[in-house]
PQR file with spaces between the fields and no chain letter, atoms N, CA, C, O and H, PARSE charges and radii, in Angstrom:
ATOM       1  N    MET     1       3.437   -3.917   10.070 -0.4000 1.5000
ATOM       2  CA   MET     1       2.428   -3.273    9.272 -0.0000 2.0000
ATOM       3  C    MET     1       2.627   -1.755    9.275  0.5500 1.7000
ATOM       4  O    MET     1       2.454   -1.107    8.242 -0.5500 1.4000
ATOM       5  N    ASP     2       2.984   -1.193   10.412 -0.4000 1.5000
ATOM       6  CA   ASP     2       3.186    0.258   10.476 -0.0000 2.0000
ATOM       7  C    ASP     2       4.290    0.708    9.532  0.5500 1.7000
ATOM       8  O    ASP     2       4.187    1.766    8.911 -0.5500 1.4000
ATOM       9  H    ASP     2       3.125   -1.719   11.251  0.4000 1.0000
ATOM      10  N    ASP     3       5.350   -0.097    9.420 -0.4000 1.5000
ATOM      11  CA   ASP     3       6.434    0.245    8.494 -0.0000 2.0000
ATOM      12  C    ASP     3       5.934    0.256    7.057  0.5500 1.7000
ATOM      13  O    ASP     3       6.312    1.127    6.274 -0.5500 1.4000
ATOM      14  H    ASP     3       5.434   -0.956    9.924  0.4000 1.0000
ATOM      15  N    ALA     4       5.092   -0.701    6.709 -0.4000 1.5000
ATOM      16  CA   ALA     4       4.569   -0.785    5.346 -0.0000 2.0000
ATOM      17  C    ALA     4       3.682    0.420    5.032  0.5500 1.7000
ATOM      18  O    ALA     4       3.790    1.008    3.956 -0.5500 1.4000
ATOM      19  H    ALA     4       4.786   -1.409    7.345  0.4000 1.0000
ATOM      20  N    VAL     5       2.816    0.781    5.961 -0.4000 1.5000
ATOM      21  CA   VAL     5       1.926    1.932    5.735 -0.0000 2.0000
ATOM      22  C    VAL     5       2.735    3.230    5.703  0.5500 1.7000
ATOM      23  O    VAL     5       2.407    4.138    4.939 -0.5500 1.4000
ATOM      24  H    VAL     5       2.728    0.303    6.835  0.4000 1.0000
ATOM      25  N    SER     6       3.770    3.329    6.507 -0.4000 1.5000
ATOM      26  CA   SER     6       4.649    4.511    6.472 -0.0000 2.0000
ATOM      27  C    SER     6       5.347    4.618    5.122  0.5500 1.7000
ATOM      28  O    SER     6       5.463    5.708    4.562 -0.5500 1.4000
ATOM      29  H    SER     6       4.036    2.592    7.128  0.4000 1.0000
ATOM      30  N    TRP     7       5.814    3.483    4.601 -0.4000 1.5000
ATOM      31  CA   TRP     7       6.432    3.478    3.270 -0.0000 2.0000
ATOM      32  C    TRP     7       5.439    3.953    2.232  0.5500 1.7000
ATOM      33  O    TRP     7       5.767    4.785    1.386 -0.5500 1.4000
ATOM      34  H    TRP     7       5.720    2.597    5.056  0.4000 1.0000
ATOM      35  N    LEU     8       4.214    3.423    2.293 -0.4000 1.5000
ATOM      36  CA   LEU     8       3.185    3.813    1.332 -0.0000 2.0000
ATOM      37  C    LEU     8       2.886    5.303    1.440  0.5500 1.7000
ATOM      38  O    LEU     8       2.702    5.974    0.424 -0.5500 1.4000
ATOM      39  H    LEU     8       3.947    2.747    2.980  0.4000 1.0000
ATOM      40  N    GLU     9       2.836    5.820    2.650 -0.4000 1.5000
ATOM      41  CA   GLU     9       2.596    7.254    2.841 -0.0000 2.0000
ATOM      42  C    GLU     9       3.677    8.083    2.147  0.5500 1.7000
ATOM      43  O    GLU     9       3.374    9.081    1.494 -0.5500 1.4000
ATOM      44  H    GLU     9       2.985    5.275    3.475  0.4000 1.0000
ATOM      45  N    GLY    10       4.924    7.672    2.289 -0.4000 1.5000
ATOM      46  CA   GLY    10       6.015    8.372    1.621 -0.0000 2.0000
ATOM      47  C    GLY    10       5.879    8.339    0.109  0.5500 1.7000
ATOM      48  O    GLY    10       6.113    9.341   -0.567 -0.5500 1.4000
ATOM      49  H    GLY    10       5.170    6.861    2.820  0.4000 1.0000
ATOM      50  N    GLU    11       5.499    7.183   -0.418 -0.4000 1.5000
ATOM      51  CA   GLU    11       5.329    7.040   -1.861 -0.0000 2.0000
ATOM      52  C    GLU    11       4.180    7.908   -2.372  0.5500 1.7000
ATOM      53  O    GLU    11       4.305    8.558   -3.410 -0.5500 1.4000
ATOM      54  H    GLU    11       5.309    6.369    0.130  0.4000 1.0000
ATOM      55  N    LEU    12       3.065    7.920   -1.647 -0.4000 1.5000
ATOM      56  CA   LEU    12       1.914    8.722   -2.071 -0.0000 2.0000
ATOM      57  C    LEU    12       2.178   10.216   -1.893  0.5500 1.7000
ATOM      58  O    LEU    12       1.621   11.034   -2.626 -0.5500 1.4000
ATOM      59  H    LEU    12       2.964    7.392   -0.803  0.4000 1.0000
ATOM      60  N    THR    13       3.008   10.571   -0.944 -0.4000 1.5000
ATOM      61  CA   THR    13       3.364   11.974   -0.742 -0.0000 2.0000
ATOM      62  C    THR    13       4.294   12.453   -1.861  0.5500 1.7000
ATOM      63  O    THR    13       4.150   13.574   -2.350 -0.5500 1.4000
ATOM      64  H    THR    13       3.460    9.907   -0.349  0.4000 1.0000
ATOM      65  N    GLN    14       5.244   11.607   -2.265 -0.4000 1.5000
ATOM      66  CA   GLN    14       6.175   11.964   -3.342 -0.0000 2.0000
ATOM      67  C    GLN    14       5.482   12.011   -4.701  0.5500 1.7000
ATOM      68  O    GLN    14       5.884   12.768   -5.584 -0.5500 1.4000
ATOM      69  H    GLN    14       5.360   10.697   -1.868  0.4000 1.0000
ATOM      70  N    ASN    15       4.441   11.201   -4.863 -0.4000 1.5000
ATOM      71  CA   ASN    15       3.711   11.112   -6.127 -0.0000 2.0000
ATOM      72  C    ASN    15       2.219   11.322   -5.847  0.5500 1.7000
ATOM      73  O    ASN    15       1.440   10.372   -5.927 -0.5500 1.4000
ATOM      74  H    ASN    15       4.113   10.586   -4.145  0.4000 1.0000
ATOM      75  N    PRO    16       1.809   12.565   -5.517 -0.5600 1.5000
ATOM      76  CA   PRO    16       0.430   12.790   -5.102  0.2800 2.0000
ATOM      77  C    PRO    16      -0.576   12.446   -6.198  0.5500 1.7000
ATOM      78  O    PRO    16      -0.389   12.807   -7.360 -0.5500 1.4000
ATOM      79  N    PRO    17      -1.641   11.744   -5.818 -0.5600 1.5000
ATOM      80  CA   PRO    17      -2.689   11.396   -6.788  0.2800 2.0000
ATOM      81  C    PRO    17      -3.415   12.641   -7.288  0.5500 1.7000
ATOM      82  O    PRO    17      -3.585   13.620   -6.560 -0.5500 1.4000
ATOM      83  N    VAL    18      -3.835   12.577   -8.540 -0.4000 1.5000
ATOM      84  CA   VAL    18      -4.541   13.695   -9.148 -0.0000 2.0000
ATOM      85  C    VAL    18      -5.885   13.941   -8.455  0.5500 1.7000
ATOM      86  O    VAL    18      -6.377   15.069   -8.445 -0.5500 1.4000
ATOM      87  H    VAL    18      -3.697   11.782   -9.131  0.4000 1.0000
ATOM      88  N    ASP    19      -6.475   12.900   -7.881 -0.4000 1.5000
ATOM      89  CA   ASP    19      -7.781   13.031   -7.222 -0.0000 2.0000
ATOM      90  C    ASP    19      -7.655   13.154   -5.704  0.5500 1.7000
ATOM      91  O    ASP    19      -8.590   12.820   -4.976 -0.5500 1.4000
ATOM      92  H    ASP    19      -6.075   11.984   -7.889  0.4000 1.0000
ATOM      93  N    GLN    20      -6.535   13.619   -5.234 -0.4000 1.5000
ATOM      94  CA   GLN    20      -6.263   13.677   -3.794 -0.0000 2.0000
ATOM      95  C    GLN    20      -7.282   14.527   -3.036  0.5500 1.7000
ATOM      96  O    GLN    20      -7.564   14.252   -1.870 -0.5500 1.4000
ATOM      97  H    GLN    20      -5.775   13.891   -5.825  0.4000 1.0000
ATOM      98  N    GLU    21      -7.840   15.561   -3.685 -0.4000 1.5000
ATOM      99  CA   GLU    21      -8.816   16.374   -2.969 -0.0000 2.0000
ATOM     100  C    GLU    21     -10.140   15.647   -2.771  0.5500 1.7000
ATOM     101  O    GLU    21     -10.911   16.007   -1.881 -0.5500 1.4000
ATOM     102  H    GLU    21      -7.611   15.784   -4.633  0.4000 1.0000
ATOM     103  N    HIS    22     -10.418   14.623   -3.591 -0.4000 1.5000
ATOM     104  CA   HIS    22     -11.656   13.836   -3.456 -0.0000 2.0000
ATOM     105  C    HIS    22     -11.452   12.577   -2.618  0.5500 1.7000
ATOM     106  O    HIS    22     -12.399   12.084   -2.006 -0.5500 1.4000
ATOM     107  H    HIS    22      -9.791   14.331   -4.314  0.4000 1.0000
ATOM     108  N    PHE    23     -10.247   12.060   -2.585 -0.4000 1.5000
ATOM     109  CA   PHE    23      -9.912   10.865   -1.801 -0.0000 2.0000
ATOM     110  C    PHE    23      -8.577   11.162   -1.112  0.5500 1.7000
ATOM     111  O    PHE    23      -7.519   10.753   -1.591 -0.5500 1.4000
ATOM     112  H    PHE    23      -9.477   12.460   -3.083  0.4000 1.0000
ATOM     113  N    PRO    24      -8.636   11.878    0.017 -0.5600 1.5000
ATOM     114  CA   PRO    24      -7.425   12.361    0.690  0.2800 2.0000
ATOM     115  C    PRO    24      -6.454   11.252    1.100  0.5500 1.7000
ATOM     116  O    PRO    24      -6.832   10.095    1.287 -0.5500 1.4000
ATOM     117  N    LEU    25      -5.204   11.647    1.229 -0.4000 1.5000
ATOM     118  CA   LEU    25      -4.136   10.722    1.595 -0.0000 2.0000
ATOM     119  C    LEU    25      -4.475    9.964    2.877  0.5500 1.7000
ATOM     120  O    LEU    25      -4.293    8.748    2.945 -0.5500 1.4000
ATOM     121  H    LEU    25      -4.896   12.586    1.077  0.4000 1.0000
ATOM     122  N    TRP    26      -4.972   10.683    3.902 -0.4000 1.5000
ATOM     123  CA   TRP    26      -5.285   10.023    5.169 -0.0000 2.0000
ATOM     124  C    TRP    26      -6.299    8.906    4.959  0.5500 1.7000
ATOM     125  O    TRP    26      -6.151    7.831    5.540 -0.5500 1.4000
ATOM     126  H    TRP    26      -5.120   11.671    3.847  0.4000 1.0000
ATOM     127  N    ASP    27      -7.328    9.135    4.140 -0.4000 1.5000
ATOM     128  CA   ASP    27      -8.343    8.112    3.875 -0.0000 2.0000
ATOM     129  C    ASP    27      -7.742    6.906    3.156  0.5500 1.7000
ATOM     130  O    ASP    27      -8.072    5.762    3.468 -0.5500 1.4000
ATOM     131  H    ASP    27      -7.448   10.008    3.668  0.4000 1.0000
ATOM     132  N    ARG    28      -6.868    7.167    2.202 -0.4000 1.5000
ATOM     133  CA   ARG    28      -6.204    6.068    1.480 -0.0000 2.0000
ATOM     134  C    ARG    28      -5.377    5.213    2.442  0.5500 1.7000
ATOM     135  O    ARG    28      -5.415    3.984    2.388 -0.5500 1.4000
ATOM     136  H    ARG    28      -6.600    8.097    1.948  0.4000 1.0000
ATOM     137  N    LEU    29      -4.636    5.879    3.317 -0.4000 1.5000
ATOM     138  CA   LEU    29      -3.789    5.145    4.258 -0.0000 2.0000
ATOM     139  C    LEU    29      -4.626    4.384    5.273  0.5500 1.7000
ATOM     140  O    LEU    29      -4.282    3.260    5.639 -0.5500 1.4000
ATOM     141  H    LEU    29      -4.605    6.878    3.361  0.4000 1.0000
ATOM     142  N    GLN    30      -5.714    4.977    5.729 -0.4000 1.5000
ATOM     143  CA   GLN    30      -6.594    4.294    6.676 -0.0000 2.0000
ATOM     144  C    GLN    30      -7.199    3.041    6.034  0.5500 1.7000
ATOM     145  O    GLN    30      -7.251    1.983    6.661 -0.5500 1.4000
ATOM     146  H    GLN    30      -5.994    5.890    5.431  0.4000 1.0000
ATOM     147  N    ARG    31      -7.650    3.161    4.801 -0.4000 1.5000
ATOM     148  CA   ARG    31      -8.214    2.012    4.079 -0.0000 2.0000
ATOM     149  C    ARG    31      -7.158    0.928    3.895  0.5500 1.7000
ATOM     150  O    ARG    31      -7.458   -0.258    4.031 -0.5500 1.4000
ATOM     151  H    ARG    31      -7.608    4.020    4.291  0.4000 1.0000
ATOM     152  N    SER    32      -5.940    1.320    3.590 -0.4000 1.5000
ATOM     153  CA   SER    32      -4.850    0.352    3.430 -0.0000 2.0000
ATOM     154  C    SER    32      -4.575   -0.375    4.741  0.5500 1.7000
ATOM     155  O    SER    32      -4.419   -1.596    4.759 -0.5500 1.4000
ATOM     156  H    SER    32      -5.696    2.284    3.480  0.4000 1.0000
ATOM     157  N    ARG    33      -4.515    0.377    5.836 -0.4000 1.5000
ATOM     158  CA   ARG    33      -4.273   -0.220    7.151 -0.0000 2.0000
ATOM     159  C    ARG    33      -5.391   -1.206    7.500  0.5500 1.7000
ATOM     160  O    ARG    33      -5.118   -2.301    7.990 -0.5500 1.4000
ATOM     161  H    ARG    33      -4.642    1.369    5.821  0.4000 1.0000
ATOM     162  N    GLU    34      -6.638   -0.826    7.254 -0.4000 1.5000
ATOM     163  CA   GLU    34      -7.777   -1.709    7.541 -0.0000 2.0000
ATOM     164  C    GLU    34      -7.695   -2.994    6.718  0.5500 1.7000
ATOM     165  O    GLU    34      -7.957   -4.080    7.235 -0.5500 1.4000
ATOM     166  H    GLU    34      -6.860    0.064    6.856  0.4000 1.0000
ATOM     167  N    THR    35      -7.336   -2.875    5.457 -0.4000 1.5000
ATOM     168  CA   THR    35      -7.222   -4.053    4.591 -0.0000 2.0000
ATOM     169  C    THR    35      -6.127   -4.983    5.097  0.5500 1.7000
ATOM     170  O    THR    35      -6.318   -6.198    5.134 -0.5500 1.4000
ATOM     171  H    THR    35      -7.123   -1.993    5.038  0.4000 1.0000
ATOM     172  N    LEU    36      -4.991   -4.431    5.485 -0.4000 1.5000
ATOM     173  CA   LEU    36      -3.899   -5.260    6.000 -0.0000 2.0000
ATOM     174  C    LEU    36      -4.287   -5.961    7.295  0.5500 1.7000
ATOM     175  O    LEU    36      -3.811   -7.063    7.566 -0.5500 1.4000
ATOM     176  H    LEU    36      -4.836   -3.444    5.455  0.4000 1.0000
ATOM     177  N    CYS    37      -5.141   -5.339    8.095 -0.4000 1.5000
ATOM     178  CA   CYS    37      -5.536   -5.896    9.390 -0.0000 2.0000
ATOM     179  C    CYS    37      -6.647   -6.939    9.288  0.5500 1.7000
ATOM     180  O    CYS    37      -6.818   -7.745   10.203 -0.5500 1.4000
ATOM     181  H    CYS    37      -5.528   -4.443    7.875  0.4000 1.0000
ATOM     182  N    LEU    38      -7.393   -6.936    8.204 -0.4000 1.5000
ATOM     183  CA   LEU    38      -8.558   -7.823    8.102 -0.0000 2.0000
ATOM     184  C    LEU    38      -8.203   -9.277    8.364  0.5500 1.7000
ATOM     185  O    LEU    38      -8.758   -9.902    9.268 -0.5500 1.4000
ATOM     186  H    LEU    38      -7.254   -6.281    7.461  0.4000 1.0000
ATOM     187  N    THR    39      -7.301   -9.805    7.595 -0.4000 1.5000
ATOM     188  CA   THR    39      -6.826  -11.173    7.788 -0.0000 2.0000
ATOM     189  C    THR    39      -5.395  -11.257    7.295  0.5500 1.7000
ATOM     190  O    THR    39      -4.963  -10.456    6.466 -0.5500 1.4000
ATOM     191  H    THR    39      -6.851   -9.298    6.861  0.4000 1.0000
ATOM     192  N    SER    40      -4.682  -12.209    7.798 -0.4000 1.5000
ATOM     193  CA   SER    40      -3.313  -12.428    7.353 -0.0000 2.0000
ATOM     194  C    SER    40      -3.314  -12.768    5.869  0.5500 1.7000
ATOM     195  O    SER    40      -4.142  -13.555    5.411 -0.5500 1.4000
ATOM     196  H    SER    40      -5.033  -12.860    8.471  0.4000 1.0000
ATOM     197  N    GLY    41      -2.403  -12.187    5.129 -0.4000 1.5000
ATOM     198  CA   GLY    41      -2.259  -12.516    3.723 -0.0000 2.0000
ATOM     199  C    GLY    41      -2.929  -11.554    2.771  0.5500 1.7000
ATOM     200  O    GLY    41      -2.898  -11.785    1.563 -0.5500 1.4000
ATOM     201  H    GLY    41      -1.730  -11.548    5.501  0.4000 1.0000
ATOM     202  N    ASN    42      -3.540  -10.474    3.263 -0.4000 1.5000
ATOM     203  CA   ASN    42      -4.146   -9.487    2.364 -0.0000 2.0000
ATOM     204  C    ASN    42      -3.086   -8.577    1.785  0.5500 1.7000
ATOM     205  O    ASN    42      -2.177   -8.137    2.489 -0.5500 1.4000
ATOM     206  H    ASN    42      -3.566  -10.287    4.245  0.4000 1.0000
ATOM     207  N    ASP    43      -3.207   -8.297    0.504 -0.4000 1.5000
ATOM     208  CA   ASP    43      -2.331   -7.357   -0.173 -0.0000 2.0000
ATOM     209  C    ASP    43      -3.079   -6.045   -0.360  0.5500 1.7000
ATOM     210  O    ASP    43      -4.309   -6.014   -0.342 -0.5500 1.4000
ATOM     211  H    ASP    43      -3.946   -8.654   -0.067  0.4000 1.0000
ATOM     212  N    VAL    44      -2.333   -4.969   -0.540 -0.4000 1.5000
ATOM     213  CA   VAL    44      -2.911   -3.660   -0.842 -0.0000 2.0000
ATOM     214  C    VAL    44      -2.219   -3.155   -2.095  0.5500 1.7000
ATOM     215  O    VAL    44      -0.991   -3.115   -2.163 -0.5500 1.4000
ATOM     216  H    VAL    44      -1.333   -4.995   -0.555  0.4000 1.0000
ATOM     217  N    VAL    45      -3.010   -2.769   -3.086 -0.4000 1.5000
ATOM     218  CA   VAL    45      -2.457   -2.280   -4.349 -0.0000 2.0000
ATOM     219  C    VAL    45      -3.088   -0.930   -4.660  0.5500 1.7000
ATOM     220  O    VAL    45      -4.310   -0.782   -4.629 -0.5500 1.4000
ATOM     221  H    VAL    45      -4.008   -2.801   -3.031  0.4000 1.0000
ATOM     222  N    HIS    46      -2.245    0.050   -4.960 -0.4000 1.5000
ATOM     223  CA   HIS    46      -2.706    1.370   -5.374 -0.0000 2.0000
ATOM     224  C    HIS    46      -2.207    1.610   -6.791  0.5500 1.7000
ATOM     225  O    HIS    46      -1.022    1.439   -7.078 -0.5500 1.4000
ATOM     226  H    HIS    46      -1.253   -0.070   -4.985  0.4000 1.0000
ATOM     227  N    GLY    47      -3.094    2.000   -7.654 -0.4000 1.5000
ATOM     228  CA   GLY    47      -2.748    2.406   -9.014 -0.0000 2.0000
ATOM     229  C    GLY    47      -3.522    3.670   -9.325  0.5500 1.7000
ATOM     230  O    GLY    47      -4.744    3.699   -9.180 -0.5500 1.4000
ATOM     231  H    GLY    47      -4.057    2.139   -7.421  0.4000 1.0000
ATOM     232  N    TYR    48      -2.832    4.715   -9.748 -0.4000 1.5000
ATOM     233  CA   TYR    48      -3.493    5.999   -9.952 -0.0000 2.0000
ATOM     234  C    TYR    48      -2.637    6.889  -10.845  0.5500 1.7000
ATOM     235  O    TYR    48      -1.459    6.618  -11.075 -0.5500 1.4000
ATOM     236  H    TYR    48      -1.839    4.692   -9.865  0.4000 1.0000
ATOM     237  N    TYR    49      -3.255    7.951  -11.338 -0.4000 1.5000
ATOM     238  CA   TYR    49      -2.513    8.976  -12.059 -0.0000 2.0000
ATOM     239  C    TYR    49      -2.074   10.047  -11.078  0.5500 1.7000
ATOM     240  O    TYR    49      -2.857   10.508  -10.247 -0.5500 1.4000
ATOM     241  H    TYR    49      -4.212    8.171  -11.150  0.4000 1.0000
ATOM     242  N    SER    50      -0.823   10.433  -11.185 -0.4000 1.5000
ATOM     243  CA   SER    50      -0.284   11.459  -10.293 -0.0000 2.0000
ATOM     244  C    SER    50      -0.595   12.844  -10.847  0.5500 1.7000
ATOM     245  O    SER    50      -0.996   12.997  -12.001 -0.5500 1.4000
ATOM     246  H    SER    50      -0.187   10.059  -11.861  0.4000 1.0000
ATOM     247  N    LYS    51      -0.403   13.837  -10.007 -0.4000 1.5000
ATOM     248  CA   LYS    51      -0.597   15.216  -10.442 -0.0000 2.0000
ATOM     249  C    LYS    51       0.368   15.588  -11.556  0.5500 1.7000
ATOM     250  O    LYS    51       0.120   16.531  -12.308 -0.5500 1.4000
ATOM     251  H    LYS    51      -0.078   13.713   -9.070  0.4000 1.0000
ATOM     252  N    ALA    52       1.480   14.843  -11.663 -0.4000 1.5000
ATOM     253  CA   ALA    52       2.453   15.071  -12.729 -0.0000 2.0000
ATOM     254  C    ALA    52       2.032   14.396  -14.038  0.5500 1.7000
ATOM     255  O    ALA    52       2.726   14.520  -15.048 -0.5500 1.4000
ATOM     256  H    ALA    52       1.681   14.078  -11.052  0.4000 1.0000
ATOM     257  N    GLY    53       0.887   13.673  -14.027 -0.4000 1.5000
ATOM     258  CA   GLY    53       0.385   13.044  -15.242 -0.0000 2.0000
ATOM     259  C    GLY    53       0.930   11.658  -15.508  0.5500 1.7000
ATOM     260  O    GLY    53       0.702   11.113  -16.589 -0.5500 1.4000
ATOM     261  H    GLY    53       0.324   13.572  -13.206  0.4000 1.0000
ATOM     262  N    GLN    54       1.637   11.070  -14.569 -0.4000 1.5000
ATOM     263  CA   GLN    54       2.185    9.730  -14.750 -0.0000 2.0000
ATOM     264  C    GLN    54       1.325    8.711  -14.014  0.5500 1.7000
ATOM     265  O    GLN    54       0.728    9.020  -12.983 -0.5500 1.4000
ATOM     266  H    GLN    54       1.822   11.512  -13.691  0.4000 1.0000
ATOM     267  N    TYR    55       1.266    7.495  -14.549 -0.4000 1.5000
ATOM     268  CA   TYR    55       0.566    6.420  -13.849 -0.0000 2.0000
ATOM     269  C    TYR    55       1.519    5.834  -12.813  0.5500 1.7000
ATOM     270  O    TYR    55       2.647    5.461  -13.134 -0.5500 1.4000
ATOM     271  H    TYR    55       1.751    7.243  -15.387  0.4000 1.0000
ATOM     272  N    VAL    56       1.055    5.757  -11.569 -0.4000 1.5000
ATOM     273  CA   VAL    56       1.868    5.264  -10.455 -0.0000 2.0000
ATOM     274  C    VAL    56       1.204    4.012   -9.906  0.5500 1.7000
ATOM     275  O    VAL    56      -0.010    3.980   -9.705 -0.5500 1.4000
ATOM     276  H    VAL    56       0.138    6.060  -11.308  0.4000 1.0000
ATOM     277  N    SER    57       1.994    2.996   -9.668 -0.4000 1.5000
ATOM     278  CA   SER    57       1.489    1.753   -9.088 -0.0000 2.0000
ATOM     279  C    SER    57       2.372    1.371   -7.909  0.5500 1.7000
ATOM     280  O    SER    57       3.592    1.273   -8.043 -0.5500 1.4000
ATOM     281  H    SER    57       2.980    3.022   -9.831  0.4000 1.0000
ATOM     282  N    ARG    58       1.750    1.155   -6.756 -0.4000 1.5000
ATOM     283  CA   ARG    58       2.468    0.746   -5.549 -0.0000 2.0000
ATOM     284  C    ARG    58       1.707   -0.394   -4.898  0.5500 1.7000
ATOM     285  O    ARG    58       0.477   -0.394   -4.882 -0.5500 1.4000
ATOM     286  H    ARG    58       0.759    1.235   -6.648  0.4000 1.0000
ATOM     287  N    ALA    59       2.427   -1.360   -4.363 -0.4000 1.5000
ATOM     288  CA   ALA    59       1.783   -2.529   -3.761 -0.0000 2.0000
ATOM     289  C    ALA    59       2.458   -2.898   -2.447  0.5500 1.7000
ATOM     290  O    ALA    59       3.679   -2.838   -2.308 -0.5500 1.4000
ATOM     291  H    ALA    59       3.427   -1.360   -4.376  0.4000 1.0000
ATOM     292  N    LEU    60       1.617   -3.282   -1.487 -0.4000 1.5000
ATOM     293  CA   LEU    60       2.081   -3.879   -0.238 -0.0000 2.0000
ATOM     294  C    LEU    60       1.696   -5.348   -0.318  0.5500 1.7000
ATOM     295  O    LEU    60       0.510   -5.676   -0.303 -0.5500 1.4000
ATOM     296  H    LEU    60       0.625   -3.331   -1.600  0.4000 1.0000
ATOM     297  N    ILE    61       2.665   -6.222   -0.403 -0.4000 1.5000
ATOM     298  CA   ILE    61       2.431   -7.654   -0.564 -0.0000 2.0000
ATOM     299  C    ILE    61       2.661   -8.338    0.776  0.5500 1.7000
ATOM     300  O    ILE    61       3.741   -8.243    1.360 -0.5500 1.4000
ATOM     301  H    ILE    61       3.628   -5.955   -0.416  0.4000 1.0000
ATOM     302  N    ALA    62       1.634   -9.027    1.253 -0.4000 1.5000
ATOM     303  CA   ALA    62       1.709   -9.695    2.559 -0.0000 2.0000
ATOM     304  C    ALA    62       2.750  -10.809    2.550  0.5500 1.7000
ATOM     305  O    ALA    62       2.881  -11.556    1.580 -0.5500 1.4000
ATOM     306  H    ALA    62       0.757   -9.104    0.779  0.4000 1.0000
ATOM     307  N    CYS    63       3.474  -10.899    3.641 -0.4000 1.5000
ATOM     308  CA   CYS    63       4.496  -11.920    3.785 -0.0000 2.0000
ATOM     309  C    CYS    63       4.627  -12.243    5.274  0.5500 1.7000
ATOM     310  O    CYS    63       4.821  -11.313    6.056 -0.5500 1.4000
ATOM     311  H    CYS    63       3.367  -10.293    4.429  0.4000 1.0000
ATOM     312  N    PRO    64       4.536  -13.452    5.701 -0.5600 1.5000
ATOM     313  CA   PRO    64       4.362  -14.669    4.900  0.2800 2.0000
ATOM     314  C    PRO    64       2.940  -14.786    4.369  0.5500 1.7000
ATOM     315  O    PRO    64       1.996  -14.201    4.899 -0.5500 1.4000
ATOM     316  N    ARG    65       2.832  -15.561    3.307 -0.4000 1.5000
ATOM     317  CA   ARG    65       1.549  -15.798    2.665 -0.0000 2.0000
ATOM     318  C    ARG    65       1.033  -17.166    3.081  0.5500 1.7000
ATOM     319  O    ARG    65       1.815  -18.099    3.268 -0.5500 1.4000
ATOM     320  H    ARG    65       3.599  -16.036    2.877  0.4000 1.0000
ATOM     321  N    PRO    66      -0.272  -17.286    3.226 -0.5600 1.5000
ATOM     322  CA   PRO    66      -0.834  -18.597    3.549  0.2800 2.0000
ATOM     323  C    PRO    66      -0.420  -19.632    2.506  0.5500 1.7000
ATOM     324  O    PRO    66      -0.578  -19.411    1.306 -0.5500 1.4000
ATOM     325  N    GLY    67       0.100  -20.742    2.963 -0.4000 1.5000
ATOM     326  CA   GLY    67       0.495  -21.822    2.058 -0.0000 2.0000
ATOM     327  C    GLY    67       1.901  -21.710    1.496  0.5500 1.7000
ATOM     328  O    GLY    67       2.372  -22.624    0.819 -0.5500 1.4000
ATOM     329  H    GLY    67       0.228  -20.921    3.939  0.4000 1.0000
ATOM     330  N    ILE    68       2.571  -20.609    1.766 -0.4000 1.5000
ATOM     331  CA   ILE    68       3.941  -20.429    1.279 -0.0000 2.0000
ATOM     332  C    ILE    68       4.841  -20.273    2.503  0.5500 1.7000
ATOM     333  O    ILE    68       4.619  -19.398    3.340 -0.5500 1.4000
ATOM     334  H    ILE    68       2.189  -19.867    2.317  0.4000 1.0000
ATOM     335  N    ARG    69       5.844  -21.120    2.597 -0.4000 1.5000
ATOM     336  CA   ARG    69       6.662  -21.168    3.806 -0.0000 2.0000
ATOM     337  C    ARG    69       7.638  -20.021    3.939  0.5500 1.7000
ATOM     338  O    ARG    69       7.822  -19.509    5.043 -0.5500 1.4000
ATOM     339  H    ARG    69       6.024  -21.830    1.917  0.4000 1.0000
ATOM     340  N    LEU    70       8.266  -19.600    2.864 -0.4000 1.5000
ATOM     341  CA   LEU    70       9.342  -18.601    2.966 -0.0000 2.0000
ATOM     342  C    LEU    70       8.966  -17.298    2.313  0.5500 1.7000
ATOM     343  O    LEU    70       8.237  -17.272    1.322 -0.5500 1.4000
ATOM     344  H    LEU    70       8.116  -20.016    1.968  0.4000 1.0000
ATOM     345  N    CYS    71       9.465  -16.220    2.869 -0.4000 1.5000
ATOM     346  CA   CYS    71       9.325  -14.882    2.300 -0.0000 2.0000
ATOM     347  C    CYS    71      10.630  -14.531    1.591  0.5500 1.7000
ATOM     348  O    CYS    71      11.652  -15.183    1.803 -0.5500 1.4000
ATOM     349  H    CYS    71      10.057  -16.242    3.674  0.4000 1.0000
ATOM     350  N    PRO    72      10.592  -13.507    0.754 -0.5600 1.5000
ATOM     351  CA   PRO    72      11.840  -13.086    0.098  0.2800 2.0000
ATOM     352  C    PRO    72      12.928  -12.708    1.090  0.5500 1.7000
ATOM     353  O    PRO    72      14.112  -12.787    0.761 -0.5500 1.4000
ATOM     354  N    TYR    73      12.556  -12.303    2.287 -0.4000 1.5000
ATOM     355  CA   TYR    73      13.536  -11.898    3.284 -0.0000 2.0000
ATOM     356  C    TYR    73      13.937  -13.033    4.202  0.5500 1.7000
ATOM     357  O    TYR    73      14.647  -12.810    5.183 -0.5500 1.4000
ATOM     358  H    TYR    73      11.594  -12.239    2.554  0.4000 1.0000
ATOM     359  N    GLY    74      13.494  -14.261    3.902 -0.4000 1.5000
ATOM     360  CA   GLY    74      13.902  -15.417    4.677 -0.0000 2.0000
ATOM     361  C    GLY    74      13.098  -15.644    5.929  0.5500 1.7000
ATOM     362  O    GLY    74      13.413  -16.545    6.706 -0.5500 1.4000
ATOM     363  H    GLY    74      12.918  -14.442    3.105  0.4000 1.0000
ATOM     364  N    GLU    75      12.048  -14.839    6.153 -0.4000 1.5000
ATOM     365  CA   GLU    75      11.212  -15.047    7.338 -0.0000 2.0000
ATOM     366  C    GLU    75      10.169  -16.094    7.023  0.5500 1.7000
ATOM     367  O    GLU    75       9.708  -16.193    5.886 -0.5500 1.4000
ATOM     368  H    GLU    75      11.791  -14.107    5.522  0.4000 1.0000
ATOM     369  N    SER    76       9.796  -16.872    8.012 -0.4000 1.5000
ATOM     370  CA   SER    76       8.761  -17.868    7.768 -0.0000 2.0000
ATOM     371  C    SER    76       7.720  -17.815    8.869  0.5500 1.7000
ATOM     372  O    SER    76       6.757  -18.583    8.846 -0.5500 1.4000
ATOM     373  H    SER    76      10.170  -16.791    8.935  0.4000 1.0000
């Protein structure tokens, strides 16, 4: 999970949200970490406009998923 949140931090840092002063990066990452910890199989999806004016979408997809035996990386 820490690797996933670190990846997300890098993505949000490279593409800062336009509303970052109202919803700071640390708060976004904390909320993402909490969502991932709630129960196995939770996904986290961020979609926002960047300061550069582009729409950015990033997702952390839980793996393994309940009811699905294999992950794309072959872990089960």
